[in-house]
C-alpha positions as CSV (number, residue, x, y, z in Angstrom):
1,M,3.9,61.9,23.6
2,I,1.0,62.1,21.2
3,K,-0.7,65.4,20.6
4,L,-4.2,65.6,19.1
5,V,-5.5,69.0,17.8
6,L,-9.2,69.2,16.7
7,G,-9.9,72.1,14.4
8,G,-13.2,74.0,14.4
9,D,-13.7,72.9,10.8
10,G,-13.6,69.2,11.7
11,T,-10.0,68.6,10.9
12,Q,-7.7,66.6,13.2
13,T,-3.9,66.7,13.5
14,I,-2.0,64.0,15.3
15,T,1.6,64.6,16.0
16,K,4.5,63.1,18.0
17,V,5.9,65.7,20.4
18,C,8.9,65.7,22.8
19,N,7.8,64.8,26.3
20,H,10.3,67.3,27.7
21,C,10.1,70.5,25.7
22,G,7.0,69.9,23.6
23,C,8.5,70.5,20.2
24,H,7.2,68.7,17.1
25,I,9.0,65.5,16.1
26,D,6.8,63.8,13.5
27,D,3.3,63.9,12.0
28,L,1.2,60.8,12.7
29,E,-1.9,59.1,11.2
30,V,-4.7,57.4,13.1
31,E,-3.3,54.0,12.3
32,D,0.0,54.9,13.9
33,I,-1.8,55.2,17.3
34,L,-4.4,52.5,16.8
35,V,-4.5,49.7,19.3
36,K,-6.7,46.6,19.6
37,S,-8.7,46.2,22.7
38,N,-9.9,42.9,24.1
39,T,-12.4,42.1,21.4
40,D,-13.0,39.8,18.5
41,A,-13.2,42.7,16.0
42,I,-10.5,42.7,13.3
43,V,-8.8,46.0,13.1
44,K,-6.8,46.7,9.9
45,D,-4.6,49.5,8.6
46,K,-4.9,51.3,5.3
47,D,-3.0,48.5,3.5
48,G,-5.3,45.8,4.9
49,N,-2.8,44.4,7.5
50,E,-4.3,43.4,10.8
51,I,-3.4,45.5,13.8
52,T,-2.7,43.3,16.7
53,R,-0.8,45.5,19.2
54,T,-2.6,46.1,22.4
55,E,-0.6,49.1,23.6
56,L,1.3,51.9,22.1
57,P,5.0,51.4,21.3
58,D,7.4,53.0,23.8
59,E,8.7,55.4,21.2
60,L,5.3,57.0,21.0
61,C,4.8,57.2,24.8
62,N,8.3,58.4,25.7
63,C,9.5,60.8,23.0
64,K,12.6,62.9,23.1
65,C,13.7,65.3,20.4
66,E,17.4,65.5,19.3
67,E,18.0,68.4,21.7
68,C,16.6,66.7,24.8
69,N,18.0,63.3,23.9
70,D,21.6,64.5,24.5
């Protein structure tokens, strides 16, 4: 699953965590979780590539760490 932590100083931290035990798996950026809705707007990542996915990939929705994956 994706975990978003908003700090009191305006910082945000996006991480991928295990759905089962909640441990940290990976650090993410906004573009990792960006999806395009039903709009004509063109959404691009930091490299200028158009983002066309309309839902999150399964590996971000159903995450398991190495311990829980066994």
